[in-house]
N, C-alpha and C positions, 0 to 999 in steps of 0.2 A: 503493499498499499503505499502509495507516495505520500510527503508530508507537505509536498509545498501549501496544503492548505493553512499550515500554522502561521504562515505570514500574513495573513488576513485576520484572525480571530480577534477578538475583542481584547483576549488577554495580554497580547501584546501593548497593551494602553497601560496595564495594571503591573503592580511588585509579584512577583510568581508566587510569595508570601498567603496572599489574597485568596489562592486557590488551593491552597496546603493548610488551612485552619485549624486551630485547635478547640475550637468550640463549634456548637450548633448556629449560632450567629453567625461566625464566619462562614458556615458553610451555605447559609441563604443568602449573605452579601454575593458570595461566587457564583450562585445558582441564578441569582437576579442579574446578572454581567452576562451570563451566556444565554438567557433568555432573547437576549438582543443581540446576539452573533448570528453572522450569518454561514457560520461554518461549524453552526452546533452540534448537527447530524453526524458530518466526520471526524471531528474532535470525539465524540460519543464511541462510535465505529475503531477509530484509535485504540479507545483505552480499553473497550473489550478484545477486539482481537491478540494486544499486546498483554492483556491483564495486567493490568497499571491498578495496582491495589491501594495506592495514596492518591488524595489530592479529589477534587470536581473536577470532571473533565465531560464537555459535553451536556453540562447542567443536571449531572447526575453525581452522586454521593458515592464515597465507596461503598455504602450498604447497600444503595439502590444497584452499584452496577454488579454485587456480589448477588442479588437476589436475581437479576436478569438472566446472567450467567446459567445461573442453579436452572432457572425455567427454560432455558435452552436447552439445557442438558439433559433435563425431564421429558 
C-alpha cells in the first residue's frame, strides 16, 4: 500500500503527540481532527493492514481498531 496519502492528512498540521494521547479527552480531540480529513479512510486502512497498535488512526482509537480486526477475523 502506497503511503503518499500521508502528505495530505490533517495530522501534518498537528503535533504527533495529539494522535498518541494518554487519556480519553485526547483521543476525542484527535478523532475530531480526523473527521475533517480527506484521507481518513486510507489512514484507517493503513493502520488496520499494518496492525498498528498505538494512537488514533483514521479517526479510530486503538480499542476500536482491535474490535474491527476481531470482527473481520470472525
